[in-house]
SEPA-829290 format. One record per residue (C-alpha): residue number from 1; residue in one letter; z, x, y. Coordinates in steps of 0.2 Angstrom, whole numbers. Layout:
<recs>
+-----+------+-------+-------+-------+
:  nr : rest :    zz :    xx :    yy :
+-----+------+-------+-------+-------+
: NUM :    A :     Z :     X :     Y :
...
+-----+------+-------+-------+-------+
</recs>
This chain:
<recs>
+-----+------+-------+-------+-------+
:  nr : rest :    zz :    xx :    yy :
+-----+------+-------+-------+-------+
:   1 :    M :  -100 :    92 :   119 :
:   2 :    F :  -108 :    88 :   103 :
:   3 :    L :   -94 :    91 :    91 :
:   4 :    Q :   -84 :    75 :    85 :
:   5 :    K :   -67 :    78 :    79 :
:   6 :    I :   -59 :    68 :    65 :
:   7 :    N :   -47 :    58 :    76 :
:   8 :    L :   -38 :    41 :    66 :
:   9 :    K :   -26 :    38 :    79 :
:  10 :    N :   -22 :    21 :    81 :
:  11 :    K :   -32 :    16 :    65 :
:  12 :    F :   -25 :     7 :    51 :
:  13 :    A :   -31 :    13 :    34 :
:  14 :    L :   -27 :     3 :    19 :
:  15 :    V :   -30 :    14 :     2 :
:  16 :    T :   -29 :     5 :   -16 :
:  17 :    G :   -22 :    16 :   -30 :
:  18 :    A :   -14 :    26 :   -17 :
:  19 :    G :     1 :    30 :   -28 :
:  20 :    K :    -7 :    44 :   -40 :
:  21 :    G :   -21 :    57 :   -39 :
:  22 :    L :   -36 :    54 :   -27 :
:  23 :    G :   -28 :    38 :   -18 :
:  24 :    R :   -12 :    49 :   -14 :
:  25 :    A :   -22 :    63 :    -6 :
:  26 :    C :   -34 :    53 :     4 :
:  27 :    S :   -17 :    43 :    10 :
:  28 :    I :    -9 :    60 :    16 :
:  29 :    A :   -25 :    66 :    22 :
:  30 :    L :   -27 :    51 :    33 :
:  31 :    A :    -9 :    51 :    40 :
:  32 :    E :   -13 :    70 :    44 :
:  33 :    A :   -28 :    64 :    55 :
:  34 :    G :   -17 :    51 :    64 :
:  35 :    A :   -21 :    34 :    55 :
:  36 :    T :    -6 :    23 :    49 :
:  37 :    V :    -9 :    23 :    30 :
:  38 :    I :    -6 :     5 :    21 :
:  39 :    A :    -3 :    12 :     4 :
:  40 :    L :    -6 :     1 :   -10 :
:  41 :    S :    -1 :     4 :   -27 :
:  42 :    R :     7 :    -7 :   -41 :
:  43 :    T :    21 :     7 :   -44 :
:  44 :    P :    34 :     5 :   -32 :
:  45 :    S :    42 :    24 :   -36 :
:  46 :    D :    24 :    32 :   -34 :
:  47 :    L :    23 :    23 :   -16 :
:  48 :    N :    42 :    30 :   -12 :
:  49 :    K :    36 :    47 :   -16 :
:  50 :    L :    21 :    45 :    -6 :
:  51 :    E :    30 :    39 :    10 :
:  52 :    K :    42 :    55 :     9 :
:  53 :    D :    26 :    66 :     8 :
:  54 :    I :    19 :    57 :    23 :
:  55 :    K :    36 :    57 :    33 :
:  56 :    K :    37 :    76 :    31 :
:  57 :    I :    21 :    78 :    39 :
:  58 :    K :    28 :    64 :    52 :
:  59 :    G :    15 :    52 :    47 :
:  60 :    K :    16 :    33 :    47 :
:  61 :    V :    15 :    22 :    31 :
:  62 :    I :    16 :     5 :    26 :
:  63 :    K :    20 :     2 :     6 :
:  64 :    V :    13 :   -13 :    -2 :
:  65 :    P :    19 :   -14 :   -20 :
:  66 :    C :     4 :   -25 :   -29 :
:  67 :    D :    -7 :   -24 :   -43 :
:  68 :    V :   -26 :   -26 :   -36 :
:  69 :    M :   -30 :   -35 :   -52 :
:  70 :    N :   -19 :   -49 :   -48 :
:  71 :    Y :   -30 :   -59 :   -36 :
:  72 :    E :   -18 :   -71 :   -29 :
:  73 :    E :    -4 :   -58 :   -26 :
:  74 :    L :   -18 :   -46 :   -17 :
:  75 :    K :   -23 :   -60 :    -7 :
:  76 :    T :    -6 :   -65 :    -2 :
:  77 :    K :     0 :   -47 :     2 :
:  78 :    L :   -17 :   -44 :    13 :
:  79 :    E :   -13 :   -59 :    23 :
:  80 :    K :     2 :   -53 :    29 :
:  81 :    I :    -8 :   -37 :    38 :
:  82 :    K :   -15 :   -40 :    54 :
:  83 :    I :   -26 :   -26 :    57 :
:  84 :    I :   -36 :   -15 :    44 :
:  85 :    D :   -50 :    -3 :    52 :
:  86 :    V :   -52 :     7 :    36 :
:  87 :    L :   -53 :     4 :    18 :
:  88 :    V :   -52 :    16 :     5 :
:  89 :    N :   -56 :     6 :   -10 :
:  90 :    N :   -49 :    18 :   -24 :
:  91 :    A :   -40 :     9 :   -38 :
:  92 :    G :   -49 :    12 :   -54 :
:  93 :    T :   -49 :    22 :   -71 :
:  94 :    N :   -59 :    27 :   -86 :
:  95 :    I :   -58 :    26 :  -105 :
:  96 :    P :   -70 :    37 :  -113 :
:  97 :    E :   -76 :    30 :  -129 :
:  98 :    P :   -92 :    34 :  -138 :
:  99 :    F :  -105 :    19 :  -135 :
: 100 :    E :  -105 :    12 :  -154 :
: 101 :    K :   -86 :    12 :  -153 :
: 102 :    I :   -82 :     4 :  -136 :
: 103 :    K :   -69 :    -9 :  -138 :
: 104 :    Q :   -71 :   -26 :  -130 :
: 105 :    T :   -53 :   -23 :  -123 :
: 106 :    S :   -59 :    -7 :  -114 :
: 107 :    M :   -75 :   -16 :  -108 :
: 108 :    N :   -66 :   -29 :  -100 :
: 109 :    Y :   -53 :   -19 :   -92 :
: 110 :    L :   -64 :    -5 :   -84 :
: 111 :    V :   -75 :   -21 :   -77 :
: 112 :    D :   -61 :   -31 :   -70 :
: 113 :    L :   -51 :   -14 :   -62 :
: 114 :    N :   -68 :    -3 :   -56 :
: 115 :    L :   -79 :   -18 :   -52 :
: 116 :    K :   -71 :   -35 :   -49 :
: 117 :    A :   -55 :   -31 :   -41 :
: 118 :    A :   -66 :   -18 :   -30 :
: 119 :    F :   -77 :   -31 :   -26 :
: 120 :    N :   -61 :   -43 :   -22 :
: 121 :    V :   -51 :   -29 :   -11 :
: 122 :    A :   -68 :   -27 :    -1 :
: 123 :    Q :   -72 :   -45 :     2 :
: 124 :    L :   -54 :   -48 :     8 :
: 125 :    V :   -54 :   -34 :    20 :
: 126 :    V :   -70 :   -38 :    27 :
: 127 :    K :   -65 :   -56 :    32 :
: 128 :    K :   -51 :   -48 :    41 :
: 129 :    M :   -61 :   -36 :    50 :
: 130 :    L :   -73 :   -48 :    56 :
: 131 :    K :   -59 :   -56 :    65 :
: 132 :    N :   -55 :   -40 :    75 :
: 133 :    K :   -74 :   -38 :    80 :
: 134 :    K :   -71 :   -25 :    94 :
: 135 :    R :   -64 :   -14 :    81 :
: 136 :    P :   -77 :    -5 :    71 :
: 137 :    G :   -73 :    -6 :    52 :
: 138 :    S :   -77 :     8 :    39 :
: 139 :    I :   -76 :     3 :    21 :
: 140 :    I :   -77 :    19 :     8 :
: 141 :    N :   -78 :    14 :    -9 :
: 142 :    M :   -72 :    27 :   -22 :
: 143 :    S :   -88 :    29 :   -34 :
: 144 :    S :   -92 :    45 :   -45 :
: 145 :    Q :  -106 :    58 :   -49 :
: 146 :    L :  -106 :    45 :   -64 :
: 147 :    G :  -113 :    31 :   -51 :
: 148 :    H :  -128 :    42 :   -49 :
: 149 :    V :  -131 :    50 :   -68 :
: 150 :    G :  -126 :    46 :   -85 :
: 151 :    M :  -117 :    54 :   -96 :
: 152 :    G :  -112 :    53 :  -115 :
: 153 :    G :   -95 :    45 :  -119 :
: 154 :    R :   -93 :    35 :  -103 :
: 155 :    N :  -106 :    22 :  -104 :
: 156 :    V :   -94 :     7 :   -96 :
: 157 :    Y :   -87 :    19 :   -83 :
: 158 :    N :  -107 :    23 :   -78 :
: 159 :    M :  -109 :     5 :   -78 :
: 160 :    T :   -95 :     2 :   -66 :
: 161 :    K :   -98 :    17 :   -55 :
: 162 :    F :  -118 :    12 :   -53 :
: 163 :    G :  -112 :    -6 :   -48 :
: 164 :    I :  -101 :     0 :   -35 :
: 165 :    E :  -116 :    11 :   -28 :
: 166 :    G :  -125 :    -6 :   -28 :
: 167 :    L :  -113 :   -15 :   -21 :
: 168 :    T :  -111 :    -2 :    -7 :
: 169 :    K :  -129 :    -1 :    -4 :
: 170 :    G :  -130 :   -22 :    -1 :
: 171 :    M :  -115 :   -23 :     9 :
: 172 :    G :  -119 :    -8 :    20 :
: 173 :    V :  -136 :   -18 :    26 :
: 174 :    E :  -128 :   -34 :    27 :
: 175 :    L :  -113 :   -29 :    38 :
: 176 :    A :  -121 :   -16 :    49 :
: 177 :    K :  -125 :   -27 :    63 :
: 178 :    R :  -106 :   -34 :    62 :
: 179 :    N :   -99 :   -16 :    66 :
: 180 :    I :   -94 :   -12 :    49 :
: 181 :    R :   -99 :     3 :    39 :
: 182 :    V :   -99 :     5 :    21 :
: 183 :    N :  -102 :    22 :    10 :
: 184 :    T :   -96 :    29 :    -6 :
: 185 :    V :   -88 :    46 :    -9 :
: 186 :    A :   -94 :    52 :   -26 :
: 187 :    P :   -85 :    67 :   -34 :
: 188 :    T :   -87 :    76 :   -49 :
: 189 :    F :   -71 :    79 :   -61 :
: 190 :    V :   -58 :    81 :   -49 :
: 191 :    E :   -40 :    91 :   -52 :
: 192 :    T :   -31 :    75 :   -54 :
: 193 :    P :   -18 :    70 :   -67 :
: 194 :    M :   -33 :    60 :   -76 :
: 195 :    V :   -44 :    74 :   -76 :
: 196 :    K :   -31 :    88 :   -81 :
: 197 :    K :   -28 :    76 :   -98 :
: 198 :    F :   -47 :    75 :  -101 :
: 199 :    F :   -49 :    94 :   -99 :
: 200 :    K :   -36 :    96 :  -112 :
: 201 :    N :   -51 :    95 :  -124 :
: 202 :    K :   -57 :   113 :  -121 :
: 203 :    K :   -76 :   107 :  -127 :
: 204 :    F :   -75 :    93 :  -115 :
: 205 :    K :   -71 :   104 :  -101 :
: 206 :    K :   -84 :   118 :  -105 :
: 207 :    L :   -97 :   104 :  -107 :
: 208 :    A :   -90 :    97 :   -89 :
: 209 :    L :   -89 :   112 :   -78 :
: 210 :    G :  -105 :   119 :   -89 :
: 211 :    N :  -115 :   104 :   -78 :
: 212 :    I :  -109 :   110 :   -61 :
: 213 :    P :  -119 :   124 :   -53 :
: 214 :    M :  -105 :   130 :   -43 :
: 215 :    G :   -95 :   132 :   -59 :
: 216 :    K :   -79 :   123 :   -53 :
: 217 :    A :   -69 :   106 :   -51 :
: 218 :    A :   -69 :    98 :   -34 :
: 219 :    T :   -51 :    98 :   -27 :
: 220 :    E :   -43 :    82 :   -20 :
: 221 :    S :   -44 :    90 :    -4 :
: 222 :    D :   -63 :    92 :    -5 :
: 223 :    V :   -64 :    73 :    -7 :
: 224 :    A :   -50 :    67 :     4 :
: 225 :    T :   -58 :    77 :    19 :
: 226 :    T :   -74 :    67 :    16 :
: 227 :    V :   -66 :    51 :    15 :
: 228 :    C :   -56 :    55 :    32 :
: 229 :    F :   -76 :    60 :    39 :
: 230 :    L :   -82 :    43 :    33 :
: 231 :    A :   -67 :    35 :    42 :
: 232 :    S :   -71 :    41 :    58 :
: 233 :    S :   -81 :    38 :    71 :
: 234 :    A :   -89 :    56 :    68 :
: 235 :    S :  -100 :    48 :    54 :
: 236 :    S :  -105 :    32 :    66 :
: 237 :    M :  -123 :    34 :    60 :
: 238 :    I :  -120 :    33 :    42 :
: 239 :    T :  -120 :    18 :    31 :
: 240 :    G :  -126 :    11 :    14 :
: 241 :    T :  -126 :    28 :     7 :
: 242 :    S :  -116 :    41 :    -4 :
: 243 :    I :  -109 :    57 :     0 :
: 244 :    I :  -109 :    67 :   -19 :
: 245 :    I :   -97 :    78 :   -19 :
: 246 :    D :  -102 :    87 :   -37 :
: 247 :    G :  -105 :   104 :   -36 :
: 248 :    G :  -124 :   103 :   -37 :
: 249 :    W :  -123 :    94 :   -54 :
: 250 :    T :  -135 :    79 :   -49 :
: 251 :    A :  -146 :    91 :   -40 :
: 252 :    Q :  -152 :    97 :   -58 :
+-----+------+-------+-------+-------+
</recs>
């Protein structure tokens, strides 16, 4: 038998930024694949909605209200979790601004959330994974096509996502012999609430879709399915790399 199925039964998967957008989609998909989802979000009401959705499909979820930018709170909450097999390091955002008008507050916030918090989550989870040596670990850092190519008005986001790609390669090489794989998923613009807000600007929407040879945005399902693949043993020889879900944008 050559075809490996995506089966995450008996796996515990931590998803940050689980309450909305891609984090929510990945949480539901992981639950569909059989994982117990450890859903982390700073908004309890979003976690409650997610819990209802996962229970509808008879999935398992553990809610963790927490702000990933609060290191001490994050450390305390994660210490209470015994096993993490999969990390979807998803929490992040974007504040588009022209380069010469980028505010220090915007830059600091994006770096603190997209890079520093992602690093902190990954480090805390790796320490936990190393204590359970017999259980293979998979870390999926949420990146972007803009972790591979530049785009005007999104310089700080570019900087943080290129940083995530570099971190992933370093972690992938260092942790390969310790039974932990590390990869990124790098989507183009996805039909999430955040992107729908950006697409209200018709000029920007035309520019964005014009850069995608397939002529359409990605769906949450496109990304969540890839995340489940990387979380599973079906991708057991893949580490230190990026799966780009961009409809051909970066191929040009």
